[in-house]
KEMAR-929419 format. One line per 4 residues: number of its first residue (from 1); their letters; for each residue y, x, z of C-alpha. Coordinates in pm, 1 decimal. Each point is the difference from the previous one (the first is absolute). Layout:
NUM) a) Y,X,Z ~ ...
// end
This chain:
1) mrlr) -1633.7,358.5,-6482.0 ~ -91.3,354.4,31.0 ~ 165.7,147.9,-300.4 ~ 325.6,-228.0,160.8
5) kiiv) -25.8,170.4,326.8 ~ -21.4,351.1,-205.5 ~ 335.6,-79.5,-191.3 ~ 161.4,-93.3,319.6
9) vrqi) -92.8,344.9,178.3 ~ 106.2,165.1,-281.4 ~ 319.0,-170.7,-7.7 ~ 79.8,68.9,378.5
13) ievl) -78.0,372.3,-29.3 ~ 242.1,17.0,-317.4 ~ 274.5,-149.0,230.7 ~ -54.3,216.0,269.0
17) vlgv) 12.7,314.8,-189.6 ~ 291.9,-93.5,-212.9 ~ 175.2,-130.9,314.3 ~ -71.7,329.0,214.6
21) affg) 74.8,266.7,-310.5 ~ 328.2,-105.4,-27.0 ~ 91.6,101.9,356.3 ~ 300.4,258.3,-14.2
25) sgma) 56.3,-44.6,-392.6 ~ 396.9,-57.8,-115.4 ~ 22.1,-328.6,-150.1 ~ 302.9,117.6,-167.0
29) qpaq) -231.0,166.9,-265.0 ~ -136.5,-145.7,-302.1 ~ -283.5,-193.0,74.6 ~ -257.2,263.3,-192.9
33) dile) 136.7,245.9,198.2 ~ -105.9,-198.2,340.7 ~ -341.0,-67.3,-167.9 ~ -84.1,380.7,-46.1
37) kmkq) 94.0,82.4,344.1 ~ -260.7,-236.1,103.1 ~ -287.3,279.6,-42.7 ~ 212.3,254.6,204.0
41) kydt) 23.7,-226.4,290.2 ~ -345.7,-132.6,-5.2 ~ -130.0,376.5,22.1 ~ 195.8,-32.0,384.5
45) ikda) -217.9,-345.9,61.7 ~ -334.1,111.1,162.7 ~ -73.5,-385.3,97.8 ~ 226.4,-321.2,119.4
49) elkf) -34.4,-344.4,149.1 ~ 176.0,-299.3,-135.2 ~ 34.8,-347.0,182.7 ~ 94.0,-257.3,-282.7
53) tqrt) 14.6,-380.6,-132.5 ~ -87.8,-121.3,-308.7 ~ 72.0,-279.0,-202.1 ~ -142.7,-152.9,-333.3
57) kfem) 99.3,-268.9,-219.1 ~ -244.0,-75.0,-258.3 ~ 170.7,-116.6,-371.4 ~ -257.0,-272.6,-116.9
61) sgne) -22.1,-180.8,332.9 ~ 317.7,62.7,176.8 ~ -210.4,65.9,315.0 ~ 113.0,260.9,264.3
65) qsvs) -197.2,187.4,224.6 ~ 119.3,228.7,296.2 ~ -173.0,298.5,181.7 ~ 92.1,268.1,225.5
69) gtll) -169.5,327.6,39.7 ~ -50.7,383.3,72.8 ~ -82.5,286.0,-220.0 ~ -89.4,340.5,123.5
73) ikkg) 7.6,290.7,-277.2 ~ -123.8,368.7,-8.3 ~ -25.3,249.7,-270.7 ~ -324.6,37.1,-145.1
77) nkyr) 6.8,-395.3,-134.9 ~ -40.9,-107.7,364.1 ~ 157.4,-351.3,64.9 ~ -86.2,-280.1,236.9
81) vele) 140.8,-363.4,-66.3 ~ -15.1,-254.3,276.9 ~ 98.9,-365.7,-109.9 ~ -52.5,-308.3,243.1
85) nstv) -353.7,-92.3,-213.6 ~ -99.3,357.2,-133.7 ~ -23.8,318.5,55.2 ~ -42.0,286.3,-296.9
89) vtdg) -64.5,378.7,106.4 ~ -83.4,304.1,-180.1 ~ -62.6,404.6,83.3 ~ 36.8,95.3,-382.7
93) vtvw) -351.7,-34.2,-14.9 ~ -106.5,-335.1,124.3 ~ 157.1,-364.7,-25.5 ~ -53.2,-247.8,231.3
97) sysv) 132.8,-376.4,-32.1 ~ -32.8,-191.6,284.5 ~ 58.4,-388.6,-44.0 ~ 12.9,-194.0,369.4
101) pnkq) -26.4,-379.8,-157.7 ~ -322.1,139.6,-145.0 ~ -134.2,205.1,266.7 ~ -71.0,276.1,-281.8
105) vvid) 71.8,363.6,-78.0 ~ -44.5,141.7,-348.6 ~ -68.6,345.8,-23.4 ~ 56.8,212.5,-323.3
109) kfkl) 78.8,346.3,-111.9 ~ 398.8,75.1,-40.3 ~ 53.2,14.5,-361.9 ~ 340.9,188.2,-110.2
113) eeka) 61.9,-170.7,-310.3 ~ 252.7,122.4,-274.4 ~ 245.6,-292.2,50.6 ~ -65.3,-83.6,331.4
117) ltpl) 304.4,-0.7,235.1 ~ -82.0,245.7,276.5 ~ 241.9,183.1,170.6 ~ -32.4,354.1,-193.7
121) riit) -8.4,-214.4,-335.5 ~ 314.2,-187.7,70.4 ~ 219.5,287.3,117.7 ~ -128.0,227.6,-299.5
125) aapk) 33.0,-258.8,-248.0 ~ 307.9,-196.3,63.0 ~ 227.6,252.0,-142.6 ~ -154.9,-52.7,-319.9
129) dyya) -133.6,-327.2,-13.1 ~ 276.3,-240.6,141.0 ~ 371.8,-68.9,-169.5 ~ 218.5,30.6,299.6
133) tvlk) 322.2,-130.1,64.2 ~ 255.8,-29.1,302.9 ~ 91.8,-377.0,-4.2 ~ 276.7,3.1,287.1
137) aeki) 83.0,2.0,365.3 ~ -160.5,-332.4,185.8 ~ 21.5,-92.0,364.4 ~ -340.5,-133.2,139.6
141) gkte) 80.7,-170.7,335.4 ~ 222.8,288.5,194.5 ~ -157.9,271.1,-250.1 ~ 213.3,183.8,-250.7
145) tqll) -264.2,49.2,-282.1 ~ 17.6,169.3,-379.0 ~ -219.7,-208.1,-240.8 ~ -252.6,164.0,-238.4
149) klvp) -158.5,-123.3,-278.4 ~ -344.6,123.3,-176.2 ~ -134.1,-129.4,-341.2 ~ -306.1,153.1,-79.4
153) kdse) -13.3,224.8,-372.7 ~ -390.5,-133.8,-16.4 ~ 26.2,-335.0,-186.1 ~ -339.6,-57.8,136.0
157) smir) 83.1,9.8,380.2 ~ -62.0,-294.6,218.7 ~ 347.0,49.3,172.0 ~ 272.9,-131.7,-248.7
161) tmki) 292.6,104.2,262.8 ~ 56.4,137.4,331.8 ~ 302.3,36.7,199.5 ~ 42.8,224.4,326.5
165) wide) 269.4,-43.5,279.1 ~ 85.5,311.2,163.2 ~ 196.8,14.9,355.5 ~ 286.3,208.5,-36.4
169) stwl) 11.2,58.3,349.6 ~ -345.9,193.0,-12.5 ~ -89.3,9.4,-360.8 ~ -355.9,-183.3,97.2
173) mkkv) -111.3,-291.1,-205.2 ~ 106.2,-344.1,156.3 ~ -153.2,-209.6,-254.3 ~ -204.3,-28.3,-352.2
177) eivd) -37.4,-280.7,-241.8 ~ -264.6,20.8,-270.1 ~ -66.2,-203.2,-308.1 ~ -300.1,-4.0,-157.1
181) vngn) -91.3,-69.6,-385.6 ~ -103.2,-361.9,126.7 ~ 348.7,-84.0,155.7 ~ -130.4,24.5,340.8
185) etvy) 258.6,141.4,240.7 ~ -117.5,208.8,339.6 ~ 237.3,133.6,238.3 ~ -39.7,243.7,283.1
189) tvls) 269.5,60.1,315.8 ~ -45.9,287.5,163.0 ~ 5.5,-68.3,380.9 ~ -59.9,370.7,123.6
193) vnvn) -80.1,333.8,-153.5 ~ -134.0,301.2,179.3 ~ -49.0,346.5,-190.1 ~ -235.5,248.0,98.3
197) pgla) -124.4,-144.9,319.9 ~ -289.9,238.5,-16.6 ~ -290.3,-296.8,-66.0 ~ -355.4,127.2,101.3
201) dsrf) -262.0,-1.4,-298.8 ~ -191.0,-271.4,216.1 ~ 280.0,-249.2,-87.6 ~ -148.4,11.8,-354.9
205) ayqi) -389.4,-69.2,83.4 ~ -91.8,-347.3,64.2 ~ -240.6,-94.1,266.3 ~ -202.4,-319.4,-125.6
209) pkgv) 30.1,-285.6,298.6 ~ -270.3,-121.7,160.4 ~ -166.2,-342.8,-166.8 ~ 170.0,87.6,-352.4
213) eavd) -159.2,33.0,-324.8 ~ -5.0,300.4,-171.6 ~ -19.0,27.9,-399.1 ~ -41.7,328.7,-125.8
217) lr) 68.4,85.2,-357.9 ~ 16.6,338.1,18.2
// end
């Protein structure tokens, strides 16, 4: 369960970074050129706040699960993901994973794994680690978007394909679809994005609530 939460958090971070980094990119350019510009745009982003919905369809059971949440992110591997029944926070040194149903906080060291989907990793790796294609223009509700498809070059990647819908009026991400190697499909829809709001470091330190069990794995 804890591993699944970590995977979900990494996917959410990947979605935000890909979406925010496309701001200002010209979609008339080849897809690979757009990805190369992601690193340049990321250098201008100090922090960001995102509100989103997430829908997952499981291939084996056919069941669907939907949640909504908020993601705060700041350079220095700082992030805070707030879902209905869980919160994951890291200041780049320590990770706090809080489960509301279990009334438990798991505390661990932040580990920067080679293939972890952290913000800097995705931005610097995307141009060389993914085959990218601009598929078509597509309308989502009243929003005109451009659809971009990413396929990992690594045959051992946990991601099979990723599609990103970019709002033509703002060049911000509108929606992302991720299909993993097991055929599970996760769709993220961005409700709002605020770039460089000036988030305080205190937002990335977790205060353990009273009456909650703390499991320290450091």
